[in-house]
N, C-alpha and C positions, 0 to 999 in steps of 0.2 A: 516728501512722500509720506502721507499720514496713513494710519491703518485702513481707513475707508477707501483709499486710492490704490491699495496694494495690487488689486487686480484690474486697474485701469489699463486699457489697451493703448499703448503709445506707438506713434510711428517708429519704425526701426532705424531711422536715420541717425539718431544719437549713437546707437550701437555701431552703426557703420562708420561714423566719424572716429570712434575709439578703435574700431577694428583696423581702420586705415592707418592710424598712428602706431598701433601694435606691430602691424606687418611692415609698413613702409618706413617708419621713423625708427622704431626699435629693432627692426629686423628679427622679430620673434615669430614663432609659429602660432597661428591663430587657433588651430585645433588643440595644441598643447595648452594654450591659455585657457580655453574653454574647459578642457578636462580638469585642469588644476582648480578651476573655480566651480566645477560641477554644474555647468550649464550646457545647453545644446549649442552646437557650433552653428554660427550664422555665416553662410558661404558668401564670398564676395560677389559671385555671379548669380546669386538667387534673385528672384523677383522681389520687389519691395513687399514687406509684410508688417505686421504689428508685433510688438513684444509687450509682455506684462511689465508693469512698473517694478515689480519685485525682481524680475530678471535684469532690468535696466540698472537697478541698484547694485546687484551682484557684479555686473560688468564694470561699473564705476569703481567699486571696491577693489576688484582685481587689477584694474588699470593703475590705481593709486599705488598699490603694492609694487608694481613694476617700475614706477616712475618717481619714486620718493625724491623730493627736492627739485624736480625739474619744472619749476614754476613757469618758465617761459613756454614750455610745451603745453602746459595746462591753459595758459592764456591763448596760445595759438589755436588749440582745438576749440576754445570758446568762440573764437571769431568765425568758426565754420557753422555755427548754429544760426542759420539764416531764418527769417520769419516764416517762410513757406515750409520749413522743416518741422514745424509744430503741428502740421496737419490742420484739422478743423479749427483748432485754437488759433493757429497762425493766420488762417483766413479770416476768422472773426475779428482779430486785431487789425488786420490790413483794411477791412471794410468798415471799421468804426468811423464815426463822424469826426472826432478830434483825437489828438495825441492823448489827452487825458482819458477819454473814453477807452482807448486801446489799452492804456496802462491799468485801468480799473478792471478790464476784462482779464488781463494777464494775472492780476492778483486774485480775482475770484476763482479762476480755473487753474491756478498754478500747480495743482496736483497733476495736471496734464502736461506740465513742462518737464524738463529733465533736471531741474535744479533741486538741491536739497535745502536751499534757503527759503524761508517764508518772507514775502515782501508785503508791506502795507503802503498804500498810496494815500498821501495826506495833502490836502489843499487848505489855503487860508483865504480870507476875504480880499487880501491885497493882490491876489493872483499868483502868489508863490505856491510851489508844489514840490514834493519830495517823495522819493521811494525810500522807505526805511526797511532795513533788513533785520529779521529776527534770527539770531544765530543759535538760540537754544535748541537742544535736541540733535545737533549735528555731531556725529561721532568724531572724536579728536583726530583720528587718522584721516578723515575726509575733510577736515575744516579748511586747511590751506588750499587743497585742490579745489574745493567748492568756491572759495573766495576768488581765486585767480581765474578759474574757468568762467565764472559769472562776470568778472571784469571784462573779459572779451565778449561774452555772449550778450549781456545787456546792452553794451555799447553798439554791438552789431545790430541788435533788434531795433534800437532807436534810430540808427542810420537807415535801416531798411524802411522804417515808417516815414522818416522825415527827409531822406536824401542827405544832402550836404548842409542843410539849414542848421545853424547853431541854435540849440535849444537848452543845452546844459550850462549851468553856471559853474559847477564844480562837482567833483566826485570824491568821496571819502571812503577808504577801504580799511576794514579792520584786520589787516594782515600786512606783512612786509611787502615791499615792491618786488615784482617778478625779476628774475635774472634778465640782464640786458634791457632794463627798463628805458635806458637812454635811447634805444632803438624803437622799442615798442610804443613809447609815448606818442609817436607820430600818428597813431590811430585816434588820438583824442584832440579836440579843438577847445578844450577847457582844462583848467588845473586839476590834477589828481593828487590827493594826499593819502599817505599810507600810515598804518599803525594808529588809525582812529579808534575811538571807543566803540563805534558802531558803523556799519557800512551804510552810506547814504548817497543817493543820486539826487542832487539838487538842481532844479530847473530854473531857468530864467523867468522873471515875472511874466505871466500870461502866455508862456510858451506852450503850456498844455492845452490852451484853447485853440491852437492852430489846427485848421482843417487838414484831414488826410486826403491825398489825391484819389484814393480808391474808395472813399466813403460811399456806402450803399446800404440803406436801411433794410431792404428786402433780403439781400445776400447775408448781411450780418445776422438777421433773425434766423435764417436757415442754419448758419454755422454755429450759432449759440445753441440752437436746439440739438444739434449733433453733439456738442460738448456736454449738454445736460444728459443726453442719452448714454454717453460713455460713462459719465460719473455714476448714473443710476445703475447701470449694469455692473460696474465695479463693486458697488456696495452690495448688490444682491449676490454676486458670484463669489465674493471673498469668504472662504471658510473662517470661522471664528478663531481657529487655532493660528491661522496666518495673521489675522488682524491683531491678535494678542502678541504674536512674535514681534511685529513691527512696533507695537506700543512698548514692549519691554526693551527693544533695541534702541529706543529713544531715551531710555532712562540711564543716567550715569551708573547706577547700581541696580541692575535688574533684580538681584536677590532681595532687595529691600522693599520691593513693591508687593504688598499683600493682595490676596485674591479679592477682597472686598473693594479695595481701592481700584484695582484693575477693572472690576465689574462696573463700578460707577463711571469710570472714564470711557467705557464702551457702551454706556447707557443700558446696562443689564443689572439684574439682581445677582447676588453672589451664587444663589442656588441655581439660577438659569445658566450662569457661566459654567459651573461645574457639570450640569446636565448636558449642555450642548457640546462641551469638550469631550465628555464620555461618549456621546453619540458619534463623534469624529474619531474615536479610538485613542484618545490621549488624556492627559491630566495636566492640571495647572503646574504642578511641580516639575513635570517633564519639560514643559515649554520654558519654564524659568531656567532649568538646567541648560537647555540648548542655547538660550540667550546669553548666559554667562560664558559658555564656551565660545560663541561667536564673538563676544566682546573681548575675551582673552586673546583670540586670534588677531583681532584688529590691533590690540595694544602690543602684541608681540612683534608686529610689523614695524614698530617704532624702536629703533635700537637704543634710544636715549632712556627708555623705561626699563628698570630692572625687573626681574621676575618677582622679587619681593614686593615692589610697589604695585605691580599688576595684581598680585594676589589681594592686597588690601583694597585696591580700587574696585574690584568686582565683588567684594564682600566677604572674603575669607579672613578669619581671625589669625591664621597661621600660614606662612608660605608652604609648609609641608602638606597641609590639607589641600591647598591649591595644586601642588605638584601631583598628588595622588589623583585628584579629580581630573586634571588635564590628561594624565596617562590613561585614565578610564575613558575619557571622551575621544581621544585621538589615536590611542595606541602607541604614542611616543611621548617622551618628556618635553617640557616646554622649551628647554634650551635646544634640543634637537630640532623641534619644529621651527624655531627661530633661525637656526643655521640653514636649514633647507630653504626657508622662505627668502632670507636675505641673499642666499647663494643664487637663487633663481633671478632675483631682481638685479644682482650685479652682472649677470651674464647678458642682460638686455640694456644696460646703461652705457 
């Protein structure tokens, strides 16, 4: 989810999948989950609606905090992301002429998916093809979740498009195997390798040239137009402060990004950046401060990281300076925040 797509309107079905897991699998209260993550509650009996990409990201982050290490659950919910649940994007893929066309559409409009991984579709003259994942920019606390959920989701998408026809040669995942992999592997009809240097979905020679059963040029054009309209609206609706927040959130050390560098990455001059932020009632330094706080909260959810290492990771020269800043941000000490957070997660595991 890049800064331009922050205000993209996504189907609410990913949120509903996570909501179902929170309520039915974890036996947790959904309203409490939403209040803890400072988002509006999505009722189970509400009519289908759209959610903004930024809201979807918050829901994912909150879910990961509740389910630390439950990789089999992450894989399971990934399998629930059927192609039709991607809205206009899913319909555009289903009406593509070939599997390769559908995968290219998925990569072009992946800001409209629910994944945090960026995929590239590559082909060669001998008919070989591969989906290559770009892992850079994924927050460490979301990395394992994203890998395991996508393992289920991408496999489900390919099966939706091709039925039971075997088109994959092998899959390589840049993460450990999910728990209970001996049972979960039955979902695949090709070898799956783990702890790879990069995630790749490798297709059999010429498999991506296979025609899709629902291929329809007119319908595909209609759905692609809707995808373009959604992306255009997202770019025009997103306040600069929010686009900047997402950009800073993708940086390992938000405090190290200077205003001039941020402006260039947002295709603005530094003067325009400061002026437009002032028009929105904020400052560059305030948004950097908020990004460091958000990053600190993400890292505190990982019990393996010490408070000292978190302080250095987000750019503080001394742990004591970080402790004072975190108290100012949250009203409590970092250790107290961690105890509260991990205590909530343990009650739902």
